[in-house]
All heavy atoms as TSV, in Angstrom:
chain	resi	resn	atom	element	x	y	z
A	1	ARG	N	N	51.031	34.445	48.538
A	1	ARG	CA	C	50.510	35.756	48.877
A	1	ARG	C	C	50.791	36.708	47.717
A	1	ARG	O	O	51.791	36.574	47.034
A	1	ARG	CB	C	51.162	36.291	50.133
A	1	ARG	CG	C	51.126	35.378	51.313
A	1	ARG	CD	C	50.123	35.824	52.269
A	1	ARG	NE	N	50.061	34.865	53.387
A	1	ARG	CZ	C	49.074	34.863	54.220
A	1	ARG	NH1	N	48.121	35.721	54.105
A	1	ARG	NH2	N	49.047	33.987	55.193
A	2	SER	N	N	49.921	37.657	47.549
A	2	SER	CA	C	50.174	38.679	46.540
A	2	SER	C	C	51.244	39.634	47.069
A	2	SER	O	O	51.631	39.561	48.232
A	2	SER	CB	C	48.893	39.440	46.213
A	2	SER	OG	O	48.497	40.219	47.308
A	3	THR	N	N	51.690	40.532	46.236
A	3	THR	CA	C	52.742	41.456	46.662
A	3	THR	C	C	52.287	42.364	47.799
A	3	THR	O	O	53.111	42.889	48.541
A	3	THR	CB	C	53.231	42.305	45.483
A	3	THR	OG1	O	52.105	42.944	44.872
A	3	THR	CG2	C	53.930	41.436	44.450
A	4	ASP	N	N	50.959	42.537	47.987
A	4	ASP	CA	C	50.474	43.336	49.116
A	4	ASP	C	C	50.225	42.491	50.368
A	4	ASP	O	O	49.768	42.995	51.383
A	4	ASP	CB	C	49.216	44.115	48.745
A	4	ASP	CG	C	47.999	43.226	48.501
A	4	ASP	OD1	O	48.064	41.991	48.711
A	4	ASP	OD2	O	46.959	43.779	48.089
A	5	GLY	N	N	50.515	41.177	50.301
A	5	GLY	CA	C	50.393	40.285	51.453
A	5	GLY	C	C	49.080	39.549	51.562
A	5	GLY	O	O	48.922	38.686	52.417
A	6	SER	N	N	48.107	39.870	50.702
A	6	SER	CA	C	46.826	39.171	50.764
A	6	SER	C	C	46.952	37.757	50.188
A	6	SER	O	O	47.763	37.502	49.303
A	6	SER	CB	C	45.735	39.958	50.050
A	6	SER	OG	O	46.042	40.108	48.683
A	7	ARG	N	N	46.134	36.857	50.689
A	7	ARG	CA	C	46.191	35.455	50.284
A	7	ARG	C	C	45.657	35.276	48.866
A	7	ARG	O	O	44.573	35.731	48.552
A	7	ARG	CB	C	45.394	34.606	51.250
A	7	ARG	CG	C	45.500	33.129	50.977
A	7	ARG	CD	C	44.812	32.348	52.027
A	7	ARG	NE	N	45.537	32.574	53.270
A	7	ARG	CZ	C	45.658	31.701	54.241
A	7	ARG	NH1	N	45.061	30.554	54.151
A	7	ARG	NH2	N	46.343	31.979	55.321
A	8	ILE	N	N	46.442	34.604	48.018
A	8	ILE	CA	C	46.025	34.300	46.648
A	8	ILE	C	C	45.338	32.941	46.619
A	8	ILE	O	O	44.279	32.775	46.036
A	8	ILE	CB	C	47.237	34.271	45.690
A	8	ILE	CG1	C	47.894	35.634	45.616
A	8	ILE	CG2	C	46.819	33.793	44.314
A	8	ILE	CD1	C	49.197	35.640	44.852
A	9	ALA	N	N	45.977	31.972	47.248
A	9	ALA	CA	C	45.482	30.598	47.230
A	9	ALA	C	C	46.097	29.838	48.387
A	9	ALA	O	O	47.078	30.275	48.979
A	9	ALA	CB	C	45.849	29.921	45.912
A	10	THR	N	N	45.523	28.695	48.688
A	10	THR	CA	C	46.076	27.800	49.690
A	10	THR	C	C	46.282	26.447	49.047
A	10	THR	O	O	45.345	25.864	48.499
A	10	THR	CB	C	45.114	27.656	50.892
A	10	THR	OG1	O	44.912	28.953	51.459
A	10	THR	CG2	C	45.686	26.723	51.941
A	11	LEU	N	N	47.505	25.975	49.082
A	11	LEU	CA	C	47.810	24.652	48.544
A	11	LEU	C	C	47.510	23.593	49.599
A	11	LEU	O	O	47.470	23.898	50.791
A	11	LEU	CB	C	49.281	24.592	48.121
A	11	LEU	CG	C	49.664	25.550	46.994
A	11	LEU	CD1	C	51.159	25.544	46.786
A	11	LEU	CD2	C	48.942	25.193	45.709
A	12	PRO	N	N	47.330	22.350	49.180
A	12	PRO	CA	C	47.028	21.303	50.159
A	12	PRO	C	C	48.199	21.061	51.112
A	12	PRO	O	O	49.354	21.254	50.751
A	12	PRO	CB	C	46.767	20.074	49.296
A	12	PRO	CG	C	47.399	20.355	47.978
A	12	PRO	CD	C	47.392	21.845	47.814
A	13	SER	N	N	47.877	20.634	52.328
A	13	SER	CA	C	48.919	20.246	53.282
A	13	SER	C	C	49.606	18.990	52.766
A	13	SER	O	O	48.976	18.129	52.165
A	13	SER	CB	C	48.306	19.956	54.649
A	13	SER	OG	O	47.795	21.128	55.200
A	14	VAL	N	N	50.901	18.906	53.022
A	14	VAL	CA	C	51.694	17.780	52.530
A	14	VAL	C	C	52.528	17.230	53.674
A	14	VAL	O	O	53.133	17.988	54.424
A	14	VAL	CB	C	52.637	18.233	51.392
A	14	VAL	CG1	C	53.517	17.103	50.936
A	14	VAL	CG2	C	51.841	18.796	50.233
A	15	THR	N	N	52.566	15.915	53.816
A	15	THR	CA	C	53.451	15.260	54.767
A	15	THR	C	C	54.562	14.593	53.961
A	15	THR	O	O	54.290	13.785	53.074
A	15	THR	CB	C	52.688	14.199	55.586
A	15	THR	OG1	O	51.629	14.849	56.291
A	15	THR	CG2	C	53.623	13.495	56.564
A	16	LEU	N	N	55.801	14.951	54.279
A	16	LEU	CA	C	56.954	14.410	53.554
A	16	LEU	C	C	57.783	13.519	54.460
A	16	LEU	O	O	57.987	13.825	55.630
A	16	LEU	CB	C	57.833	15.552	53.045
A	16	LEU	CG	C	57.177	16.546	52.096
A	16	LEU	CD1	C	58.141	17.690	51.792
A	16	LEU	CD2	C	56.729	15.871	50.827
A	17	ARG	N	N	58.281	12.444	53.897
A	17	ARG	CA	C	59.228	11.585	54.603
A	17	ARG	C	C	60.619	12.207	54.482
A	17	ARG	O	O	60.843	13.044	53.613
A	17	ARG	CB	C	59.211	10.182	53.985
A	17	ARG	CG	C	57.878	9.462	54.186
A	17	ARG	CD	C	57.897	8.049	53.609
A	17	ARG	NE	N	58.207	8.012	52.187
A	17	ARG	CZ	C	57.307	8.128	51.211
A	17	ARG	NH1	N	56.042	8.301	51.492
A	17	ARG	NH2	N	57.675	8.071	49.952
A	18	PRO	N	N	61.568	11.832	55.334
A	18	PRO	CA	C	62.923	12.379	55.236
A	18	PRO	C	C	63.478	12.232	53.813
A	18	PRO	O	O	63.393	11.162	53.208
A	18	PRO	CB	C	63.722	11.536	56.226
A	18	PRO	CG	C	62.715	11.140	57.253
A	18	PRO	CD	C	61.444	10.895	56.454
A	19	GLY	N	N	63.970	13.316	53.256
A	19	GLY	CA	C	64.560	13.320	51.926
A	19	GLY	C	C	63.553	13.449	50.788
A	19	GLY	O	O	63.939	13.616	49.641
A	20	GLU	N	N	62.281	13.397	51.077
A	20	GLU	CA	C	61.263	13.486	50.038
A	20	GLU	C	C	61.042	14.944	49.633
A	20	GLU	O	O	61.199	15.857	50.431
A	20	GLU	CB	C	59.951	12.887	50.549
A	20	GLU	CG	C	58.881	12.778	49.494
A	20	GLU	CD	C	57.617	12.108	50.007
A	20	GLU	OE1	O	57.523	11.816	51.216
A	20	GLU	OE2	O	56.719	11.882	49.199
A	21	ARG	N	N	60.660	15.150	48.364
A	21	ARG	CA	C	60.401	16.489	47.844
A	21	ARG	C	C	58.990	16.545	47.272
A	21	ARG	O	O	58.426	15.532	46.901
A	21	ARG	CB	C	61.375	16.837	46.728
A	21	ARG	CG	C	62.800	16.878	47.175
A	21	ARG	CD	C	63.700	17.133	46.019
A	21	ARG	NE	N	65.087	17.121	46.436
A	21	ARG	CZ	C	66.042	17.717	45.778
A	21	ARG	NH1	N	65.788	18.359	44.662
A	21	ARG	NH2	N	67.277	17.671	46.224
A	22	ARG	N	N	58.464	17.752	47.168
A	22	ARG	CA	C	57.151	17.957	46.556
A	22	ARG	C	C	57.226	19.183	45.666
A	22	ARG	O	O	57.818	20.187	46.039
A	22	ARG	CB	C	56.094	18.167	47.635
A	22	ARG	CG	C	54.712	18.442	47.138
A	22	ARG	CD	C	54.096	17.319	46.283
A	22	ARG	NE	N	54.094	16.042	46.933
A	22	ARG	CZ	C	53.043	15.447	47.454
A	22	ARG	NH1	N	51.873	16.026	47.366
A	22	ARG	NH2	N	53.157	14.273	48.027
A	23	GLN	N	N	56.648	19.100	44.486
A	23	GLN	CA	C	56.638	20.226	43.556
A	23	GLN	C	C	55.204	20.637	43.268
A	23	GLN	O	O	54.353	19.802	42.987
A	23	GLN	CB	C	57.312	19.818	42.252
A	23	GLN	CG	C	57.253	20.885	41.178
A	23	GLN	CD	C	57.996	20.460	39.921
A	23	GLN	OE1	O	59.067	19.869	39.996
A	23	GLN	NE2	N	57.421	20.757	38.780
A	24	PHE	N	N	54.952	21.937	43.341
A	24	PHE	CA	C	53.660	22.496	42.939
A	24	PHE	C	C	53.910	23.346	41.703
A	24	PHE	O	O	54.772	24.224	41.710
A	24	PHE	CB	C	53.064	23.362	44.047
A	24	PHE	CG	C	52.635	22.570	45.247
A	24	PHE	CD1	C	53.400	22.555	46.394
A	24	PHE	CD2	C	51.467	21.836	45.213
A	24	PHE	CE1	C	53.000	21.826	47.503
A	24	PHE	CE2	C	51.063	21.095	46.318
A	24	PHE	CZ	C	51.831	21.096	47.457
A	25	ASN	N	N	53.184	23.095	40.642
A	25	ASN	CA	C	53.355	23.844	39.401
A	25	ASN	C	C	52.429	25.044	39.340
A	25	ASN	O	O	51.241	24.937	39.624
A	25	ASN	CB	C	53.091	22.938	38.197
A	25	ASN	CG	C	54.100	21.834	38.096
A	25	ASN	OD1	O	55.291	22.049	38.299
A	25	ASN	ND2	N	53.646	20.638	37.806
A	26	ARG	N	N	52.999	26.194	39.018
A	26	ARG	CA	C	52.272	27.440	38.812
A	26	ARG	C	C	51.404	27.856	40.006
A	26	ARG	O	O	50.238	28.210	39.840
A	26	ARG	CB	C	51.462	27.355	37.528
A	26	ARG	CG	C	52.331	27.068	36.299
A	26	ARG	CD	C	51.537	26.975	35.020
A	26	ARG	NE	N	50.761	28.167	34.739
A	26	ARG	CZ	C	51.213	29.282	34.148
A	26	ARG	NH1	N	52.475	29.333	33.769
A	26	ARG	NH2	N	50.428	30.308	33.929
A	27	PRO	N	N	51.936	27.825	41.219
A	27	PRO	CA	C	51.110	28.180	42.379
A	27	PRO	C	C	50.681	29.644	42.403
A	27	PRO	O	O	49.712	29.987	43.058
A	27	PRO	CB	C	52.004	27.853	43.573
A	27	PRO	CG	C	53.383	27.982	43.040
A	27	PRO	CD	C	53.300	27.509	41.609
A	28	LEU	N	N	51.380	30.509	41.686
A	28	LEU	CA	C	51.022	31.922	41.662
A	28	LEU	C	C	50.212	32.292	40.422
A	28	LEU	O	O	49.946	33.464	40.167
A	28	LEU	CB	C	52.283	32.798	41.733
A	28	LEU	CG	C	53.150	32.592	42.969
A	28	LEU	CD1	C	54.413	33.433	42.876
A	28	LEU	CD2	C	52.379	32.918	44.225
A	29	ALA	N	N	49.782	31.307	39.644
A	29	ALA	CA	C	49.064	31.564	38.393
A	29	ALA	C	C	47.827	32.447	38.553
A	29	ALA	O	O	47.556	33.252	37.667
A	29	ALA	CB	C	48.704	30.242	37.725
A	30	PRO	N	N	47.054	32.342	39.645
A	30	PRO	CA	C	45.869	33.195	39.747
A	30	PRO	C	C	46.170	34.694	39.692
A	30	PRO	O	O	45.361	35.469	39.234
A	30	PRO	CB	C	45.271	32.834	41.110
A	30	PRO	CG	C	45.752	31.458	41.380
A	30	PRO	CD	C	47.130	31.390	40.758
A	31	ARG	N	N	47.365	35.115	40.139
A	31	ARG	CA	C	47.712	36.527	40.158
A	31	ARG	C	C	48.934	36.851	39.315
A	31	ARG	O	O	49.135	37.988	38.947
A	31	ARG	CB	C	47.987	36.997	41.588
A	31	ARG	CG	C	46.783	37.243	42.456
A	31	ARG	CD	C	45.860	38.273	41.939
A	31	ARG	NE	N	45.736	39.609	42.414
A	31	ARG	CZ	C	45.852	40.107	43.612
A	31	ARG	NH1	N	46.204	39.411	44.614
A	31	ARG	NH2	N	45.644	41.349	43.843
A	32	GLY	N	N	49.787	35.875	39.074
A	32	GLY	CA	C	50.961	36.109	38.245
A	32	GLY	C	C	52.201	36.570	38.984
A	32	GLY	O	O	53.300	36.435	38.496
A	33	GLU	N	N	52.047	37.116	40.180
A	33	GLU	CA	C	53.220	37.524	40.949
A	33	GLU	C	C	52.894	37.451	42.426
A	33	GLU	O	O	51.737	37.460	42.824
A	33	GLU	CB	C	53.665	38.935	40.579
A	33	GLU	CG	C	52.638	39.990	40.877
A	33	GLU	CD	C	53.092	41.376	40.464
A	33	GLU	OE1	O	53.552	41.547	39.337
A	33	GLU	OE2	O	52.987	42.277	41.306
A	34	GLY	N	N	53.929	37.331	43.229
A	34	GLY	CA	C	53.730	37.242	44.665
A	34	GLY	C	C	54.814	36.410	45.306
A	34	GLY	O	O	55.921	36.295	44.783
A	35	TYR	N	N	54.482	35.812	46.456
A	35	TYR	CA	C	55.450	34.996	47.169
A	35	TYR	C	C	54.713	33.886	47.910
A	35	TYR	O	O	53.503	33.950	48.111
A	35	TYR	CB	C	56.287	35.844	48.125
A	35	TYR	CG	C	55.488	36.546	49.204
A	35	TYR	CD1	C	55.331	35.966	50.463
A	35	TYR	CD2	C	54.897	37.777	48.971
A	35	TYR	CE1	C	54.608	36.600	51.457
A	35	TYR	CE2	C	54.168	38.421	49.954
A	35	TYR	CZ	C	54.028	37.832	51.198
A	35	TYR	OH	O	53.316	38.460	52.173
A	36	ALA	N	N	55.459	32.877	48.312
A	36	ALA	CA	C	54.888	31.728	49.016
A	36	ALA	C	C	55.301	31.753	50.481
A	36	ALA	O	O	56.411	32.172	50.806
A	36	ALA	CB	C	55.366	30.431	48.386
A	37	VAL	N	N	54.409	31.304	51.338
A	37	VAL	CA	C	54.699	31.121	52.750
A	37	VAL	C	C	54.652	29.619	53.006
A	37	VAL	O	O	53.614	28.991	52.808
A	37	VAL	CB	C	53.678	31.855	53.644
A	37	VAL	CG1	C	53.955	31.569	55.109
A	37	VAL	CG2	C	53.694	33.342	53.362
A	38	VAL	N	N	55.777	29.041	53.393
A	38	VAL	CA	C	55.877	27.607	53.657
A	38	VAL	C	C	56.086	27.445	55.157
A	38	VAL	O	O	57.002	28.038	55.722
A	38	VAL	CB	C	57.055	26.980	52.880
A	38	VAL	CG1	C	57.163	25.497	53.165
A	38	VAL	CG2	C	56.900	27.245	51.390
A	39	THR	N	N	55.249	26.627	55.793
A	39	THR	CA	C	55.295	26.489	57.241
A	39	THR	C	C	55.456	25.039	57.644
A	39	THR	O	O	54.729	24.175	57.158
A	39	THR	CB	C	53.978	27.025	57.862
A	39	THR	OG1	O	53.774	28.356	57.416
A	39	THR	CG2	C	54.035	26.996	59.364
A	40	ARG	N	N	56.405	24.778	58.507
A	40	ARG	CA	C	56.554	23.444	59.083
A	40	ARG	C	C	55.632	23.362	60.290
A	40	ARG	O	O	55.643	24.234	61.151
A	40	ARG	CB	C	57.982	23.220	59.546
A	40	ARG	CG	C	58.098	21.948	60.382
A	40	ARG	CD	C	59.396	21.874	61.084
A	40	ARG	NE	N	60.298	21.241	60.155
A	40	ARG	CZ	C	61.543	20.924	60.437
A	40	ARG	NH1	N	62.048	21.213	61.605
A	40	ARG	NH2	N	62.293	20.341	59.568
A	41	VAL	N	N	54.847	22.291	60.338
A	41	VAL	CA	C	53.924	22.139	61.465
A	41	VAL	C	C	54.299	20.973	62.373
A	41	VAL	O	O	53.635	20.723	63.370
A	41	VAL	CB	C	52.461	21.989	60.985
A	41	VAL	CG1	C	52.000	23.251	60.293
A	41	VAL	CG2	C	52.313	20.792	60.079
A	42	GLY	N	N	55.366	20.262	62.053
A	42	GLY	CA	C	55.805	19.157	62.904
A	42	GLY	C	C	57.153	18.640	62.445
A	42	GLY	O	O	57.690	19.036	61.424
A	43	GLY	N	N	57.705	17.749	63.233
A	43	GLY	CA	C	58.975	17.122	62.881
A	43	GLY	C	C	60.175	17.921	63.334
A	43	GLY	O	O	60.063	18.998	63.911
A	44	GLU	N	N	61.339	17.344	63.068
A	44	GLU	CA	C	62.607	17.958	63.458
A	44	GLU	C	C	63.580	17.818	62.308
A	44	GLU	O	O	63.297	17.187	61.316
A	44	GLU	CB	C	63.170	17.244	64.686
A	44	GLU	CG	C	62.286	17.341	65.910
A	44	GLU	CD	C	62.846	16.552	67.079
A	44	GLU	OE1	O	64.030	16.186	67.058
A	44	GLU	OE2	O	62.080	16.308	68.020
A	45	GLY	N	N	64.754	18.388	62.468
A	45	GLY	CA	C	65.797	18.260	61.458
A	45	GLY	C	C	65.764	19.404	60.464
A	45	GLY	O	O	65.026	20.369	60.598
A	46	ARG	N	N	66.582	19.255	59.446
A	46	ARG	CA	C	66.765	20.300	58.435
A	46	ARG	C	C	65.485	20.486	57.627
A	46	ARG	O	O	64.818	19.533	57.252
A	46	ARG	CB	C	67.917	19.899	57.523
A	46	ARG	CG	C	68.369	20.988	56.624
A	46	ARG	CD	C	69.715	20.615	56.027
A	46	ARG	NE	N	70.187	21.720	55.226
A	46	ARG	CZ	C	70.384	21.658	53.917
A	46	ARG	NH1	N	70.196	20.531	53.262
A	46	ARG	NH2	N	70.797	22.707	53.250
A	47	PHE	N	N	65.188	21.730	57.296
A	47	PHE	CA	C	63.995	22.085	56.541
A	47	PHE	C	C	64.391	23.115	55.490
A	47	PHE	O	O	64.974	24.151	55.816
A	47	PHE	CB	C	62.959	22.666	57.495
A	47	PHE	CG	C	61.711	23.152	56.822
A	47	PHE	CD1	C	60.743	22.254	56.405
A	47	PHE	CD2	C	61.493	24.495	56.626
A	47	PHE	CE1	C	59.581	22.697	55.788
A	47	PHE	CE2	C	60.339	24.951	56.028
A	47	PHE	CZ	C	59.378	24.045	55.608
A	48	VAL	N	N	64.126	22.844	54.228
A	48	VAL	CA	C	64.522	23.732	53.143
A	48	VAL	C	C	63.365	23.892	52.174
A	48	VAL	O	O	62.648	22.938	51.889
A	48	VAL	CB	C	65.741	23.163	52.378
A	48	VAL	CG1	C	66.135	24.051	51.221
A	48	VAL	CG2	C	66.924	22.971	53.313
A	49	ALA	N	N	63.184	25.098	51.675
A	49	ALA	CA	C	62.197	25.372	50.627
A	49	ALA	C	C	62.854	26.280	49.592
A	49	ALA	O	O	63.745	27.059	49.907
A	49	ALA	CB	C	60.960	26.041	51.208
A	50	TYR	N	N	62.426	26.163	48.352
A	50	TYR	CA	C	62.933	27.044	47.304
A	50	TYR	C	C	61.896	27.135	46.195
A	50	TYR	O	O	60.974	26.334	46.113
A	50	TYR	CB	C	64.283	26.573	46.751
A	50	TYR	CG	C	64.222	25.242	46.037
A	50	TYR	CD1	C	64.023	25.187	44.656
A	50	TYR	CD2	C	64.372	24.054	46.727
A	50	TYR	CE1	C	63.960	23.965	44.002
A	50	TYR	CE2	C	64.328	22.838	46.082
A	50	TYR	CZ	C	64.121	22.803	44.716
A	50	TYR	OH	O	64.069	21.594	44.065
A	51	GLY	N	N	62.047	28.135	45.349
A	51	GLY	CA	C	61.153	28.306	44.209
A	51	GLY	C	C	61.966	28.515	42.955
A	51	GLY	O	O	63.113	28.958	43.008
A	52	VAL	N	N	61.385	28.181	41.831
A	52	VAL	CA	C	62.019	28.400	40.542
A	52	VAL	C	C	61.011	29.084	39.633
A	52	VAL	O	O	59.862	28.653	39.534
A	52	VAL	CB	C	62.478	27.074	39.893
A	52	VAL	CG1	C	63.049	27.325	38.502
A	52	VAL	CG2	C	63.497	26.376	40.768
A	53	VAL	N	N	61.440	30.158	38.985
A	53	VAL	CA	C	60.615	30.840	37.994
A	53	VAL	C	C	61.215	30.540	36.637
A	53	VAL	O	O	62.397	30.811	36.399
A	53	VAL	CB	C	60.577	32.363	38.246
A	53	VAL	CG1	C	59.818	33.064	37.129
A	53	VAL	CG2	C	59.964	32.656	39.592
A	54	ASN	N	N	60.410	29.937	35.766
A	54	ASN	CA	C	60.876	29.579	34.424
A	54	ASN	C	C	60.447	30.622	33.409
A	54	ASN	O	O	59.307	31.076	33.407
A	54	ASN	CB	C	60.321	28.217	34.000
A	54	ASN	CG	C	60.948	27.102	34.783
A	54	ASN	OD1	O	62.155	27.058	34.965
A	54	ASN	ND2	N	60.137	26.197	35.272
A	55	ASP	N	N	61.372	30.978	32.521
A	55	ASP	CA	C	61.098	31.877	31.415
A	55	ASP	C	C	60.395	31.068	30.331
A	55	ASP	O	O	60.964	30.113	29.813
A	55	ASP	CB	C	62.412	32.462	30.905
A	55	ASP	CG	C	62.224	33.442	29.778
A	55	ASP	OD1	O	61.501	33.119	28.814
A	55	ASP	OD2	O	62.811	34.531	29.844
A	56	ASN	N	N	59.168	31.426	29.984
A	56	ASN	CA	C	58.415	30.657	28.997
A	56	ASN	C	C	59.050	30.692	27.606
A	56	ASN	O	O	58.866	29.763	26.828
A	56	ASN	CB	C	56.970	31.154	28.914
A	56	ASN	CG	C	56.178	30.781	30.140
A	56	ASN	OD1	O	56.439	29.775	30.787
A	56	ASN	ND2	N	55.213	31.612	30.485
A	57	ALA	N	N	59.785	31.734	27.280
A	57	ALA	CA	C	60.406	31.848	25.955
A	57	ALA	C	C	61.652	30.982	25.831
A	57	ALA	O	O	61.852	30.309	24.826
A	57	ALA	CB	C	60.737	33.303	25.653
A	58	THR	N	N	62.507	30.981	26.876
A	58	THR	CA	C	63.780	30.262	26.779
A	58	THR	C	C	63.785	28.944	27.540
A	58	THR	O	O	64.628	28.097	27.301
A	58	THR	CB	C	64.932	31.126	27.332
A	58	THR	OG1	O	64.725	31.322	28.732
A	58	THR	CG2	C	65.004	32.471	26.620
A	59	GLY	N	N	62.867	28.793	28.496
A	59	GLY	CA	C	62.846	27.584	29.319
A	59	GLY	C	C	63.851	27.610	30.455
A	59	GLY	O	O	63.920	26.671	31.238
A	60	SER	N	N	64.650	28.676	30.552
A	60	SER	CA	C	65.629	28.744	31.639
A	60	SER	C	C	64.943	29.152	32.935
A	60	SER	O	O	63.939	29.856	32.930
A	60	SER	CB	C	66.755	29.718	31.292
A	60	SER	OG	O	66.249	31.024	31.160
A	61	GLY	N	N	65.499	28.676	34.047
A	61	GLY	CA	C	64.895	28.944	35.342
A	61	GLY	C	C	65.776	29.782	36.243
A	61	GLY	O	O	66.994	29.723	36.164
A	62	SER	N	N	65.140	30.564	37.101
A	62	SER	CA	C	65.838	31.352	38.114
A	62	SER	C	C	65.446	30.811	39.481
A	62	SER	O	O	64.262	30.684	39.788
A	62	SER	CB	C	65.440	32.824	38.028
A	62	SER	OG	O	65.809	33.359	36.784
A	63	LEU	N	N	66.450	30.497	40.298
A	63	LEU	CA	C	66.242	29.918	41.617
A	63	LEU	C	C	66.061	31.003	42.666
A	63	LEU	O	O	66.800	31.988	42.693
A	63	LEU	CB	C	67.440	29.048	41.999
A	63	LEU	CG	C	67.433	28.442	43.393
A	63	LEU	CD1	C	66.357	27.373	43.500
A	63	LEU	CD2	C	68.793	27.862	43.720
A	64	PHE	N	N	65.064	30.820	43.545
A	64	PHE	CA	C	64.835	31.718	44.666
A	64	PHE	C	C	64.903	30.900	45.944
A	64	PHE	O	O	64.074	30.015	46.162
A	64	PHE	CB	C	63.460	32.403	44.549
A	64	PHE	CG	C	63.392	33.345	43.393
A	64	PHE	CD1	C	63.023	32.896	42.138
A	64	PHE	CD2	C	63.716	34.676	43.557
A	64	PHE	CE1	C	62.972	33.769	41.061
A	64	PHE	CE2	C	63.662	35.552	42.491
A	64	PHE	CZ	C	63.296	35.098	41.236
A	65	GLU	N	N	65.905	31.168	46.756
A	65	GLU	CA	C	66.076	30.442	48.006
A	65	GLU	C	C	65.145	30.990	49.073
A	65	GLU	O	O	64.733	32.145	49.023
A	65	GLU	CB	C	67.525	30.552	48.478
A	65	GLU	CG	C	68.507	29.927	47.513
A	65	GLU	CD	C	69.934	30.098	47.967
A	65	GLU	OE1	O	70.171	30.571	49.102
A	65	GLU	OE2	O	70.833	29.743	47.193
A	66	MET	N	N	64.839	30.145	50.067
A	66	MET	CA	C	63.959	30.588	51.142
A	66	MET	C	C	64.673	31.604	52.017
A	66	MET	O	O	65.898	31.660	52.078
A	66	MET	CB	C	63.502	29.409	51.982
A	66	MET	CG	C	64.565	28.793	52.854
A	66	MET	SD	S	63.845	27.438	53.795
A	66	MET	CE	C	65.142	27.122	54.949
A	67	THR	N	N	63.877	32.426	52.697
A	67	THR	CA	C	64.383	33.345	53.705
A	67	THR	C	C	63.592	33.100	54.981
A	67	THR	O	O	62.499	32.580	54.946
A	67	THR	CB	C	64.220	34.819	53.269
A	67	THR	OG1	O	62.835	35.078	53.058
A	67	THR	CG2	C	64.995	35.097	52.013
A	68	ARG	N	N	64.170	33.447	56.098
A	68	ARG	CA	C	63.482	33.292	57.378
A	68	ARG	C	C	62.421	34.344	57.565
A	68	ARG	O	O	62.601	35.483	57.169
A	68	ARG	CB	C	64.477	33.435	58.524
A	68	ARG	CG	C	64.973	32.157	59.010
A	68	ARG	CD	C	65.875	32.411	60.214
A	68	ARG	NE	N	66.741	31.291	60.310
A	68	ARG	CZ	C	66.479	30.245	61.082
A	68	ARG	NH1	N	65.428	30.238	61.851
A	68	ARG	NH2	N	67.284	29.236	61.090
A	69	ALA	N	N	61.337	33.939	58.196
A	69	ALA	CA	C	60.296	34.908	58.546
A	69	ALA	C	C	60.829	35.859	59.599
A	69	ALA	O	O	61.651	35.493	60.421
A	69	ALA	CB	C	59.064	34.177	59.063
A	70	GLU	N	N	60.381	37.072	59.573
A	70	GLU	CA	C	60.818	38.069	60.556
A	70	GLU	C	C	59.711	38.422	61.485
A	70	GLU	O	O	58.577	38.312	61.218
A	70	GLU	CB	C	61.323	39.304	59.831
A	70	GLU	CG	C	62.535	38.957	58.998
A	70	GLU	CD	C	63.192	40.194	58.426
A	70	GLU	OE1	O	63.029	41.282	59.023
A	70	GLU	OE2	O	63.843	40.079	57.424
């Protein structure tokens, strides 16, 4: 979503097995800034999402942990 909440893009649905991870590269590229909405549609157990923003000049990354929807 863009910073005003409007939809930028929709990534494909993904089914993950326990312990499996999925990475999407540059999901905010169409707008350059915003946030992601990750939704579980099935299953049980622990669910975690996070994002990393990489500095193109240094290659260092900043981790952004998920927050609960309100």
